C-alpha positions as CSV (number, residue, x, y, z in Angstrom):
1,G,-14.2,-57.4,-1.4
2,N,-17.2,-57.8,0.8
3,A,-20.2,-55.7,0.2
4,L,-20.7,-52.8,2.5
5,P,-24.2,-51.6,3.2
6,A,-25.5,-48.5,1.5
7,V,-26.2,-45.3,3.5
8,Q,-28.9,-42.7,3.0
9,T,-28.4,-40.3,0.0
10,Q,-28.7,-37.0,1.8
11,A,-28.4,-35.6,5.4
12,N,-28.7,-32.3,7.3
13,V,-25.8,-30.1,8.2
14,Y,-26.5,-27.9,11.3
15,V,-25.0,-24.6,12.2
16,M,-23.3,-24.4,15.6
17,K,-24.3,-21.5,17.8
18,K,-21.8,-18.8,18.2
19,I,-21.3,-17.3,21.7
20,T,-19.2,-14.3,22.3
21,K,-17.6,-12.9,25.4
22,N,-19.4,-10.1,27.3
23,L,-18.8,-7.9,30.3
24,F,-20.5,-10.4,32.6
25,S,-18.8,-13.5,31.3
26,L,-16.2,-13.8,34.1
27,E,-18.8,-13.0,36.9
28,T,-21.2,-15.7,35.6
29,T,-18.3,-18.2,35.5
30,K,-17.3,-17.3,39.1
31,K,-20.9,-18.1,40.1
32,K,-20.8,-21.4,38.3
33,A,-17.4,-22.3,39.9
34,G,-18.8,-21.4,43.3
35,S,-21.9,-23.6,42.8
36,L,-19.6,-26.5,41.9
37,G,-17.8,-26.0,45.3
38,Y,-14.7,-24.2,44.1
39,S,-13.3,-20.9,45.5
40,T,-14.5,-17.8,43.6
41,N,-11.1,-16.1,43.5
42,P,-9.6,-17.5,40.3
43,E,-6.1,-17.3,38.7
44,E,-6.1,-16.0,35.2
45,I,-4.5,-18.4,32.8
46,T,-5.5,-16.7,29.5
47,A,-7.8,-13.8,28.7
48,T,-10.7,-16.4,28.6
49,V,-9.5,-19.3,30.8
50,Y,-9.4,-19.2,34.6
51,K,-8.3,-21.6,37.2
52,F,-10.3,-22.1,40.5
53,R,-9.0,-24.0,43.5
54,H,-11.1,-26.2,45.8
55,P,-11.1,-24.7,49.3
56,S,-10.9,-28.1,51.0
57,A,-9.6,-30.8,48.6
58,P,-6.4,-30.9,46.5
59,A,-8.5,-30.2,43.3
60,F,-8.8,-27.5,40.7
61,L,-11.3,-26.5,38.0
62,Q,-10.1,-24.8,34.8
63,I,-12.9,-23.2,32.9
64,D,-13.4,-21.0,29.9
65,I,-15.6,-18.0,30.4
66,I,-17.2,-18.1,27.0
67,Y,-18.8,-21.6,26.6
68,N,-18.1,-22.5,30.2
69,N,-16.2,-25.7,29.0
70,F,-14.1,-27.0,31.9
71,S,-11.8,-29.6,33.2
72,I,-11.3,-31.0,36.7
73,S,-8.1,-32.4,38.3
74,Y,-7.7,-34.0,41.7
75,N,-4.2,-34.7,43.2
76,L,-4.4,-38.3,44.3
77,A,-0.9,-38.3,45.4
78,N,-1.7,-35.6,48.0
79,D,-4.9,-37.4,49.0
80,P,-5.3,-41.1,48.0
81,Q,-8.4,-41.3,50.2
82,P,-10.9,-41.4,47.4
83,L,-9.4,-44.7,46.3
84,D,-10.2,-46.4,49.5
85,K,-13.8,-47.1,48.9
86,Q,-15.5,-49.4,46.3
87,P,-16.4,-47.0,43.3
88,P,-20.2,-46.4,42.5
89,T,-22.1,-48.5,40.1
90,P,-22.6,-46.9,36.7
91,E,-26.2,-45.8,37.6
92,V,-25.1,-44.0,40.7
93,A,-22.0,-42.5,39.1
94,S,-24.1,-41.2,36.3
95,S,-26.6,-39.5,38.4
96,Q,-23.8,-38.0,40.6
97,V,-22.2,-36.6,37.4
98,Q,-25.5,-35.2,36.1
99,N,-26.3,-33.6,39.5
100,F,-22.8,-32.2,39.7
101,I,-23.1,-30.4,36.2
102,S,-26.6,-29.3,37.0
103,Q,-25.5,-27.5,40.1
104,A,-23.9,-25.0,37.7
105,S,-26.8,-25.1,35.3
106,L,-24.5,-26.6,32.7
107,L,-26.3,-29.8,31.8
108,P,-27.8,-29.4,28.3
109,L,-30.8,-31.5,27.3
110,D,-29.1,-33.3,24.6
111,L,-26.4,-34.7,26.8
112,K,-28.9,-36.7,28.9
113,G,-29.7,-39.3,26.4
114,Q,-26.8,-41.6,26.0
115,I,-24.5,-42.5,28.8
116,K,-21.6,-44.9,28.7
117,S,-19.5,-46.1,31.6
118,D,-16.4,-48.1,32.3
119,F,-14.4,-49.1,35.3
120,L,-10.8,-48.0,36.1
121,K,-8.1,-49.2,38.5
122,V,-5.0,-47.3,39.5
123,E,-1.7,-49.0,38.8
124,G,1.3,-46.9,39.7
125,Q,0.9,-43.5,38.0
126,S,-1.7,-44.7,35.5
127,L,-5.3,-45.5,35.2
128,N,-6.1,-48.7,33.5
129,P,-9.2,-50.5,32.5
130,A,-10.8,-52.8,35.1
131,L,-13.0,-55.7,34.2
132,S,-15.5,-55.3,37.0
133,L,-16.7,-53.0,39.8
134,S,-15.1,-55.3,42.4
135,D,-11.8,-55.0,40.6
136,A,-11.9,-51.1,40.1
137,N,-11.0,-48.0,42.1
138,L,-13.0,-45.5,40.0
139,T,-16.0,-45.4,37.6
140,R,-15.9,-43.3,34.5
141,V,-19.1,-41.8,33.0
142,S,-19.2,-40.5,29.5
143,L,-22.2,-38.4,28.3
144,M,-22.8,-38.7,24.6
145,R,-24.8,-36.1,22.6
146,S,-28.3,-37.5,21.8
147,D,-29.1,-38.8,18.4
148,L,-30.3,-36.2,15.9
149,E,-33.0,-37.6,13.4
150,K,-32.0,-41.1,14.7
151,I,-28.3,-40.5,13.7
152,P,-25.8,-41.1,16.6
153,S,-22.9,-38.8,17.3
154,V,-19.2,-39.9,17.3
155,T,-16.2,-38.2,18.9
156,Q,-12.5,-38.1,18.2
157,N,-11.8,-40.8,20.8
158,P,-14.4,-43.7,20.3
159,K,-13.8,-44.9,23.8
160,I,-14.8,-41.7,25.6
161,S,-16.9,-38.7,24.7
162,N,-16.3,-34.9,24.9
163,V,-17.9,-35.0,28.2
164,W,-16.6,-37.5,30.8
165,F,-16.0,-37.6,34.5
166,I,-14.2,-40.1,36.8
167,V,-16.0,-40.8,40.1
168,S,-14.9,-42.3,43.3
169,G,-16.9,-44.1,46.0
170,D,-15.9,-41.6,48.7
171,P,-19.0,-40.4,50.7
172,Q,-17.7,-36.8,50.8
173,R,-19.0,-34.7,47.8
174,E,-15.6,-32.9,47.3
175,R,-13.8,-36.2,46.9
176,Q,-16.3,-37.7,44.5
177,I,-15.3,-36.2,41.1
178,I,-11.7,-37.0,40.7
179,S,-11.3,-35.9,37.0
180,G,-13.3,-34.7,34.1
181,E,-13.7,-32.9,30.8
182,F,-16.7,-30.9,29.7
183,H,-16.4,-29.9,26.1
184,Y,-19.8,-29.0,24.7
185,F,-20.8,-26.7,22.0
186,P,-24.6,-26.2,21.3
187,I,-26.2,-26.9,18.0
188,D,-28.7,-24.5,16.5
189,D,-31.3,-27.0,15.4
190,K,-33.3,-24.3,13.6
191,Q,-30.5,-23.5,11.2
192,L,-29.8,-26.4,8.9
193,S,-29.4,-27.3,5.2
194,T,-29.7,-30.5,3.4
195,Y,-27.0,-31.9,1.2
196,P,-26.5,-35.0,-0.9
197,I,-23.9,-37.3,0.6
198,K,-21.2,-39.5,-0.8
199,T,-21.9,-43.2,-1.7
200,V,-20.1,-45.6,0.7
201,Q,-17.8,-46.5,-2.2
202,Q,-16.8,-42.8,-2.7
203,A,-16.2,-42.5,1.0
204,L,-14.1,-45.7,1.1
205,T,-12.0,-44.3,-1.8
206,D,-11.4,-41.1,0.1
207,L,-10.4,-43.2,3.2
208,Q,-7.9,-45.1,1.1
209,N,-6.5,-41.9,-0.3
210,G,-5.8,-40.5,3.2
211,K,-8.9,-38.2,3.2
212,G,-10.4,-39.5,6.5
213,Y,-9.7,-39.7,10.1
214,I,-8.6,-43.0,11.8
215,A,-10.3,-43.0,15.2
216,S,-8.8,-46.4,16.1
217,L,-6.3,-48.4,14.2
218,G,-7.0,-51.3,16.4
219,E,-4.8,-54.3,16.3
220,N,-4.0,-53.8,12.7
221,K,-0.2,-53.1,12.7
222,D,0.4,-53.8,9.0
223,G,-2.3,-51.2,8.0
224,Q,-4.2,-54.0,5.9
225,V,-7.9,-53.7,7.1
226,T,-11.0,-55.4,5.9
227,Q,-13.9,-53.0,6.2
228,R,-17.0,-54.8,7.6
229,D,-19.6,-52.1,8.1
230,A,-20.5,-48.4,7.1
231,Q,-23.0,-46.2,8.8
232,I,-23.7,-42.5,9.0
233,A,-23.1,-40.4,12.1
234,Y,-22.5,-36.9,13.2
235,Y,-19.0,-35.9,14.0
236,D,-18.8,-33.9,17.4
237,P,-15.3,-32.5,17.5
238,G,-15.4,-31.1,21.0
239,V,-13.9,-27.8,19.8
240,E,-15.5,-24.7,18.5
241,T,-16.6,-25.3,14.9
242,Q,-19.0,-23.8,12.4
243,F,-21.0,-26.8,11.4
244,Y,-22.3,-30.0,13.0
245,Q,-21.9,-32.4,10.1
246,P,-22.3,-36.0,9.1
247,V,-19.6,-38.5,8.5
248,I,-19.5,-42.0,7.2
249,V,-18.2,-44.3,9.9
250,F,-16.3,-47.4,8.8
251,T,-15.8,-50.4,11.1
252,G,-13.3,-53.1,10.3
253,D,-11.7,-56.2,11.7
254,R,-9.7,-56.1,15.1
255,N,-11.3,-52.9,16.3
256,F,-10.6,-50.6,13.3
257,L,-12.6,-47.4,13.2
258,A,-12.5,-44.5,10.8
259,Y,-14.5,-41.5,9.9
260,V,-14.8,-39.8,6.4
261,P,-16.7,-36.5,5.8
262,A,-20.0,-37.4,4.2
263,I,-20.8,-34.3,2.3
264,T,-18.8,-33.8,-1.0
265,D,-16.3,-31.0,-0.9
266,T,-17.9,-29.2,-3.8
267,Y,-20.9,-28.1,-1.6
268,Y,-19.2,-25.9,0.9
269,G,-15.7,-24.8,2.0
270,K,-13.0,-27.5,2.0
């Protein structure tokens, strides 16, 4: 087959910070919801997840009181007005999103580095990709975690990150953020260990033996894929986890993308 590039021979594994619930968690979360424009009288969904309604828009915020990870939903069927205006450019949308998260003091430093954007149009009940701003109803902004030691992060869905928001061109603030997910867990960059990592060939064998994660099968219906490239990245799962750890990312023909854990199993728990 074709020769794949070698990757570095060792990498750091970081410990993720652990945050626990305390007596003030709910009060703190209520303040954050209020600063984002939501009512401060929530409905309890679970012991740690609460739902806040917007006082003047058909929108709600669901937020966990430990990490303050949240999602936003807006009922466009009740109020399609946000779709009437041309959506913001990526630059404008990204500063609106960053301002919005900052209002609740939730924007971490390592989410300011890499920002991706794409355009969406509403077709029936679904949101589909739009080719350009003029063709779109909404702009989606994804905030990626910054590179660590020049190594990029990857997420479960290669198209969008764990922190993304969909923005409309409506001039009224409460109609601008139409939808969003904020799943962010902080890394303790003082707590790290260095481990040897698999060769690309070992990782490829693991992938062929089903020990990897296929992030995108692409247009490869028969499952026969030619791998073209391999590089190292950090996998950011968007859920609470013990370690922030490296993976080897394989890229293949027709939009194939897969991740294989880079550290050999013998070093720490399976």
